[in-house]
C-alpha positions in Angstrom: -174.3 -20.7 14.4 -171.2 -21.7 12.4 -172.6 -19.7 9.5 -173.0 -16.6 11.6 -169.5 -16.9 13.1 -168.0 -17.2 9.6 -169.7 -14.0 8.6 -168.4 -12.1 11.6 -164.9 -13.3 11.0 -165.0 -12.4 7.3 -166.3 -8.8 8.2 -163.5 -8.3 10.7 -160.8 -9.4 8.3 -162.3 -7.1 5.6 -162.3 -4.1 7.9 -158.6 -4.8 8.9 -157.6 -5.0 5.2 -159.3 -1.7 4.5 -157.6 0.0 7.5 -154.2 -1.3 6.5 -154.7 -0.1 2.9 -155.7 3.4 4.1 -152.7 3.6 6.4 -150.4 2.7 3.5 -151.9 5.4 1.4 -151.5 8.1 4.1 -147.8 7.1 4.7 -147.0 7.1 1.0 -148.6 10.6 0.6 -146.6 12.0 3.5 -143.3 10.7 2.1 -144.1 12.2 -1.3 -145.0 15.5 0.2 -141.8 15.7 2.3 -139.6 14.8 -0.7 -141.2 17.5 -2.8 -140.6 20.2 -0.1 -136.9 19.6 0.5 -134.8 22.7 -0.4 -131.1 23.2 -0.7 -129.1 24.4 2.3 -128.5 28.2 2.5 -124.9 27.8 1.4 -126.2 26.3 -1.9 -128.9 28.8 -2.7 -128.3 30.5 -6.0 -128.3 34.3 -5.6 -127.8 34.9 -9.3 -129.9 37.4 -11.3 -132.6 34.7 -11.9 -133.0 33.9 -8.2 -136.0 35.2 -6.4 -133.7 35.9 -3.4 -131.5 38.1 -5.6 -134.2 40.7 -5.8 -134.3 41.2 -2.1 -130.6 40.8 -1.4 -129.7 44.5 -2.1 -132.0 45.5 0.8 -129.3 44.1 3.2 -126.4 46.0 1.7 -124.8 48.8 3.8 -125.9 52.3 2.8 -123.2 54.5 1.4 -121.5 56.7 4.0 -122.4 60.4 3.6 -120.3 63.2 5.1 -122.2 64.9 8.0 -123.6 68.3 7.3 -121.7 71.3 8.6 -123.5 72.5 11.7 -124.7 76.0 12.0 -122.0 78.0 13.8 -121.7 81.4 15.2 -119.9 83.8 12.8 -119.1 87.4 13.6 -118.0 89.6 10.6 -115.5 92.4 11.1 -116.4 95.9 9.9 -113.9 97.6 7.5 -112.8 99.8 10.4 -112.3 96.9 12.8 -110.4 95.0 10.1 -108.1 97.8 9.4 -107.5 98.4 13.1 -106.7 94.8 13.7 -104.5 94.3 10.6 -101.2 92.4 10.9 -98.5 91.0 8.7 -98.2 87.3 7.7 -95.6 85.8 5.3 -94.5 89.3 4.2 -98.0 90.5 3.3 -100.5 92.7 5.2 -103.6 90.7 6.4 -106.8 91.8 8.1 -109.3 89.9 10.2 -112.4 88.8 8.2 -114.6 87.0 10.7 -114.6 85.1 13.9 -116.1 81.5 14.1 -116.7 79.5 17.2 -115.2 76.0 16.6 -114.3 72.9 18.5 -110.5 72.5 18.5 -108.4 69.4 19.2 -104.7 68.6 18.7 -102.6 66.0 17.0 -99.0 65.0 16.5 -97.2 63.9 13.3 -96.4 60.4 14.5 -98.4 57.1 13.9 -100.5 57.6 17.1 -102.3 60.5 15.4 -101.7 59.9 11.7 -101.4 56.1 11.4 -100.2 55.0 8.1 -100.0 58.6 6.9 -97.3 59.5 9.4 -94.7 60.3 6.7 -94.0 64.0 7.6 -96.1 65.3 4.7 -99.4 67.1 5.1 -102.5 66.5 2.9 -101.6 69.7 1.1 -98.2 68.3 0.1 -96.4 70.6 2.4 -93.9 69.3 5.0 -95.0 69.3 8.7 -92.1 71.7 9.3 -93.9 74.4 7.3 -94.4 77.6 9.3 -92.2 76.2 12.1 -94.5 73.2 12.5 -97.4 75.5 13.4 -100.3 74.5 11.2 -103.9 73.3 11.2 -106.1 70.5 9.8 -109.6 71.5 8.8 -112.6 70.2 6.8 -112.1 71.1 3.1 -115.8 72.0 2.8 -115.3 74.8 5.3 -111.7 75.9 4.8 -109.4 75.4 1.8 -105.7 75.0 2.0 -103.9 78.2 2.8 -106.7 79.7 4.9 -105.2 81.8 7.6 -106.4 81.4 11.2 -105.5 82.6 14.7 -106.4 80.3 17.6 -106.4 81.4 21.2 -103.8 79.5 23.1 -102.1 78.1 20.0 -98.7 79.6 19.0 -99.4 82.6 21.2 -102.4 83.6 19.0 -100.2 84.0 15.9 -101.6 83.5 12.4 -101.2 79.9 11.2 -102.2 78.2 7.9 -104.6 75.4 7.2 -102.4 72.8 5.5 -103.9 69.4 6.5 -107.0 67.3 6.7 -108.1 64.6 9.1 -110.5 61.7 9.0 -112.3 62.9 12.1 -112.0 66.6 11.3 -115.4 67.2 9.8 -117.6 70.3 9.9 -117.1 72.7 12.7 -113.8 71.3 13.9 -110.1 72.0 13.8 -107.0 70.0 14.7 -103.8 71.9 15.6 -100.4 70.3 15.2 -98.0 69.7 18.0 -94.5 68.1 17.7 -95.2 65.3 20.2 -98.2 63.1 21.1 -97.9 63.9 24.8 -98.0 67.7 24.1 -101.0 67.3 21.8 -102.9 65.3 24.5 -102.5 68.2 26.9 -104.5 70.4 24.6 -107.7 68.3 25.1 -110.9 69.5 23.5 -111.7 73.2 23.5 -114.4 75.4 22.0 -112.8 78.6 20.9 -113.5 81.8 18.8 -111.3 81.3 15.8 -110.3 84.4 13.7 -110.2 84.0 10.0 -107.8 86.3 8.2 -107.6 87.6 4.6 -105.0 89.5 2.6 -105.4 93.3 2.8 -103.4 94.1 -0.3 -105.7 92.4 -2.8 -109.4 91.8 -3.4 -108.7 88.1 -3.5 -110.0 86.2 -0.5 -108.7 82.7 0.4 -111.2 82.1 3.1 -114.3 79.9 2.9 
């Protein structure tokens, strides 16, 4: 009996030794795996040319801003007879109507509330805001170059006024008419109007477009 008991005790001890040894191997393997998988925090990741992340970083960069396309607008051309019948004088020269364009028209003033840091009394064309008695217009340069002559219903009694300015928000089919004060400009609001574009009648040169 003592012999059998010793065998049982020996077998139990051996099984426990094997179990402890296996447990130690598993723990050691887990520690090694964890250490090998540790990475640097995001603040320390190298985004240099050799970094794998550098190749995907440009995908998160903002796309360059592109000016909006000029929308299709209603344009009515004048016949030679209509142009001659509607001719006027502007700045000492005879002018005639070339076409009518429907446009969205807003208003602005020369102070900081409309012009911000550019409120220095000088338009984008280099002319003073007092040019033409302070009756002038801002337009998109892609649509109307400086000096283009326009008449706008409700502005300066429908008299001819020049395009002498630009505006950050004046893109495409839009105009901004100048008023001396912010409060007066606000009264104009937003209007869609038929704008007449004029050209000189005493020369083949056209300043429009």
